[in-house]
N, C-alpha and C positions, 0 to 999 in steps of 0.2 A: 502167294495170295494170302490176305490177312486172315487169322481165323477167329480173330476177336473183332468184329465190328464196331464195338464198343470202345475200340482203343482210341480211334481218334477224338472221343469226346473225354475219356478218360485218362489217357495216359499220351498226349500227344507224339507222335513218333520224332515229330523235328524239335523235342526238349529232353529226348531221351539221354542225352550227353549234360543236361541243365538238371533244374531243380526237380525235376519229374522222376528222376531215379537217383537214388541216394547214391554218392560216391562214396568211394571207402575213405578213410581217416587217412591223416600222415603218417601213422606208424603201419598200417597197413599197406599204404602205398610205399613205403620204404623198404617192406619187406618184401614187394613184389618185385619191385625195381633190383633190389641186392640180390633176390634170388635168381633172377634173370641174368646177372652180369656172373654169379658165380658160375651156373650152369653154361653159360655161352665159353665163360674161361675154361673149365674143364672140358668141353669139346674140343677147345684146342691143344689140348694134350695129348691126343688120339693121330695116328700116324696112319698112314697107308695097308703097312704090315700088320695093323693093331697092335705096335708098341705102344708104350706111353712114354713120354718124357715130358720136361717141366714146359709148359706153356711161353710160346715165344712171344716177343713184342709185339708182333702182329696181331697173335690171341688177345693180348691184353688190350690192344685199340680196337680191334673189332668189336668186342665185348663193352668197352667202353661207351662207344657211338651206338651201338645198338640199345644199350639200356638207357640211354642219357635222352633220348627220346619218347621212352616210354610214359612219361607224367603228363605229357600231351597227348595221349591216348583217349580221353575222354573228349576233349574239345574238336582233337582233328585227326579222329581215326582213319581215315585212308591216308592222311599223309604218312601217318607215324606207320601203318601196314607199308606203305612202299618204301620208307628210309628204311624198316627192317629186313625187308626182302631185299633190299638194293644191297645191304650189308651182309647179308648172305652169301649172296650171288659173290661178292667178294673174296669169299673163304679161298676157293682152289685157287684164284690169282696170288693172292698172300701166302700160299704154301699150306692151306689148312687143309683138312677133310670137312667137307660138306656133310653136315650129319645132324641129326634132330637136336640134337647137344647145342649144336653151335647156331643154329637159328631157333633157339629158345624165345628170345625177345620177339622174332616174329609170331611165334605162336600166342604169343601174350596178347600181342596187336593183334591178332587173325580174332582171337575171341572177344577184345573190345570192338572190333570194327564189327562184328554180326550182332553185337549187344547194341549198339550205339548209333549207328546208320542210320538215317532214315530208309523206310522202304527194305523188305526183306531181299529181295532180286536185287538190290544194287546192293547190298551185305555180300551176298551170296555170291554173285560177278565179281567181286572185288576180291575174295579170299580163293574162289577159284581162280582167278588170274596169278594171285601171288604162288599158288600151288604150281601152276604150270610153268611158271618162270622159274622157280625153283627146281622144278623136275626139267629143265634144261639145262639150269646151274648145274647141277648136279653130275650129268655125264663126265667122264675121265677126260683131261684135256689130252693127253697124248698116252702111248700103249694100250693093252688089250683090256677088253671089260672082262672081269672077273665075278663070281658068283658074289663076292662080297661087295662090290662095286654096283651090281645089279639090287642086290637088298639096300643097301644105302640110297640108291635110285628109287626104289620104290618107296623109301619109308620117309624120304624127304619130302615128297609133294603129300604123301597122305597127314602128316604130322599137322600141317594148318587145316586140313580139312577137318580132322578130328576136332581140333581147336574151335573150329567156327562151330560146328554142330554141337558141341558142348555151349558155346556161345549164345547159340540159336533157342537151346532147351531152357537157358537163365532168362534170356529174353521173353521167351514165351510163359513162362512162371509168371516174371514180375507183373506182365499184362494180364494175366489171370488174377492174380491178387490184387491189382489195381482194379479191375473191374467187378469182384465180388466185392471190394471195399466201395466203391460206388453203387452199386446195388444197395447194397447194405444202408449207405446212405439217405439214398432217394427212398428206401422201404421206413428209416425211421421219420423222413419228411413227409412221406404220405401220413405214416400214422397220426403225426402229428397235425395236418391238414385235416385228416378224419376228425381226430380229437376238436380241433376247433369248430366242424362244421356240427357235428353234433352238438356241443355246447350250445353253438347259435341256435339249432332247431329247438334245443331244451328252452333255452331263454323265451325263446317267440312262443312256444308252448305254455311256459308257465304264465307268460305275459296276457295269453290269450284267455287261459284259465281265470287268471284273478281278476281280468276285465269282464268277463262274464259274470263272476260272481259278487265283483263289488258293484259293478254298474247296475244290474240288476237290484240287489237288496236296497243302495242308497236310492236309484229313483225312486224304488217302493215306498222307502222311508220319507223320502221329500215330498212324495205326492200326497202322502198321509198327514204330513205336518202340513201340507198345503189348505187341506181340506179342514185340518183341524183349525188354524189360524181363519181360515173364511167363514167359518159358522161359528167361531168362538163367541159373539154376540148374540147371533139370529139364535141359533140351534145350538145349545150347550150339550144336550144328550148327544148330539150327533159328534160332536168335539171330542166329549169324552171316550166315546166309541174310536175314533180316529187315534186319539193318542194311544188308547190299549194294545190298537192293531200296529202302531209306530213301536210299542214297546216290543210286541212280539216280532216283530221285523226285523230290527237292528239286533236282539237277541237271538235270531236266527243267523243273522249275518255273523255277528260275531263267532258262533259255534261252528258255522262253515269255514269262515277265514283261519279258524285256529285250526280245525281239522286239514285245511289245505297246508298251511306253513306246518303243522307238524308232518305232514306227509313228506315236503319238500327237504326237513333236515334229516330225515331218517337216511343212512349212509349204509351201503349193504345189506348184511343182515341186521343191523343195529334194531332193536325194538325201544320205539319211544313211548308207547303206552297208548298210542294213537291208534283206533281203529278202523280202517279204511272201509266206508259204507260202498254200497253200489253205488254205481255213476248213473245219475238222472237219465231217463229217456221217456217215451211217449207215455208211459204208464202214467205217468205224475202229470201230465196234460193239462188233467182238469184241476188238479191242486194248483198248477201254476197261472190257468186263466181266472181260478178263484182269487190268487191274490191281487191280480190286475184290477178285479172288479171290485174289490175293497178300496183300493185306491182310487177308484171313480171313473176307471173307463169300463167302456161297454162293448163288451168281447160276446162275439159268437163264433161258433165252431161247427164247420161243416165237414164230414168225411163220405169219401164216395170210393167205391170198391172193395174188393176183397182186402182186409188187412193180413199181415204175415208178420211173423218174427225177423226183427233187424239183426244184423250184427251190432256188439255192443258199440262200435266206433259210429256206425251210420246212426243209429237209435241216440246216443249222443249228440251227435252233429243236429239231427232233427230237432231235439229238443232246444239245442241251444239258439239253432235259428228263430224259432217262436220266440224264447225267452228275449234275445236282442231285439228281434223288429217290435215285440210289443213294448219294451224298453224305451226304444227309440221314439215309438209312437206317444209315450207317455211325456217325454223331456222335448219332443220336438213338432208334434204337429198340432193344428189349431182344433180340430175335431177330436171326439171322443170316442166314435164308434169305429170298431175294428172288428175285420173278418179274418179268421183265420180256416184254412181247407186242407185237408190232406186227400190227395187225389192219389189210389193205389194201381191206376190203371195203366197199360202200357208197359208193364215190367219194369217200372220204376216209382217211386215214390216222389211226388210234387207236391212242395210246400209251398202255401202262398199266403202271404199276409197283408192287407189291404185296410187302409184307413180312407174313411171317407172326404176329409179334407175340409169339412164343413166349418160352422161356427161351434166354440167351445158350449157345451149344455150345462157343464160343472163347474167345479173350480178352475181359475187360471191354470194352464198347461205351464210346464218346464221349458217354455220356447226361450229363443235367443240365448241358447249356449251354442258355443262353439262345437261343430263336428270332431267326434273322436275315431278311433280306430273301430269301431264295431261291426262295420260294414266289410272292412279289409280283414279282417279277424274271419268272419263268416265265410267270406271266398275261398280263404285259407282252408277252413276246415272242408267245405264242400270238394273243394279240390283234393283237398286230401284223400278223402275216401271213394273218388273215382265220378264225384258230381259237376255241378257248377250250379252257379247263383249269379241273379241278375237283379236289380232293384233301381228302380227310378219315379219319377212322379207320372201321374195318371194324365191325360189329357182334358180329362172331366174333373179333374182336381182331386187331390190326397196323392197318395204314394203307394204303390204296389213292390213287393217282394215276391220274387220265385226261386225255389230251388229245386232240383232236380236231382235224386239221390237213387242210386243203383240197391234194388233189394230183391232178395234170392227170390227163385221160382217157390209157385205153391206147392208143396207135395201131397198134401192131401186136405179134407175138409178139417178135419180134426187141428192139425197144425195150424190152419187159417184162423181157426175159431180161437185158438189159444193165441193168437197172435191181436186180435181183436179186445181180449179184457184189458181194462184201464182205459180205453180209448173212447170215453164217454161222448154222446154226440149231446151238445150244450144248445144246442141252434137249430134254427133251418135254414137260416139266410145263408147263400151260397156265392162263391167267386167263379167264375170262367177266366 
């Protein structure tokens, strides 16, 4: 049974004899073949009576044939194991003593077989079969069985089994290292993908913030410039007021843009000298509505239910929704009357912005402009804090934007009253 299920993907067993497992170099290969030849030749010097003599010609022939097939053990491990085992079985008919020294090439082949043959069971079966064959071939062909013969009979088949176990251990270690390397590679790829995902999310967030900032301020500036151009001849005083407001608006836009870019330029703990102020929220809603009124938009606010403190993300999202909705009314709506509603009932904050869709009562609106990414950004903001947003034209005319944002439960009256601070009621006209 394969102990490493990832091996099929990391280190294909069918390629263990190929590029998946590094083969020894030529010098190492030559050393292995030469060592097997010498050990097999030394085994030919042993006689039955444990005497040592010069290796006969049969020993040279057996060692040469056995060692000659070893270089092919990586490509054809089973064939090489069979050839070296057959050569070992020919030892007794050639007058040699069958010992672990004589079958040294067979031990190298058994090691290579368990290392390179696809399937552990198949490799174990081949090595076991070679051991059984050598066990049968080690029985003396004639004479009585001595204790020396019994020791050789036990050691000969055990030697390839031990070599097979060593090969299995090496194979398992290589598989483990390959699996570790693959996991490390995948972890590195995951880190890269996560970094790219975070960069993409940050780019979207920056684009959304810059859009909300620039679109709002530039739209107000454009509207104020339109008012000044509309009354330049008939009402010079109104023109001067609009131009002063235009200067204030553009100055504020430059300050906010400079602060935003300064924050984006910060890296780590580097101090750029830019101090990050508090993020805008519903506490600044009256100032926001007043800025649109100065630009010629008739805005009314109605708040229902018991207000409560909002998490910073939800508070910023509610503010940006109203800001972008009023910016869109200023740019695209034909009418100038707009109603903003805040409903704190039902365990959530419902923000509605409705324009009447009627004929303009003041300077021309900034219509006929191509749609941008404002509504898409607002939906992303609402979804990010666990809410939702819908927008579309009304049957009676005009446009309706509705956002539902989660709010924490009211803990006590004091907390609720604190949440109402800064949320001024600027009108009596409501929206259902």
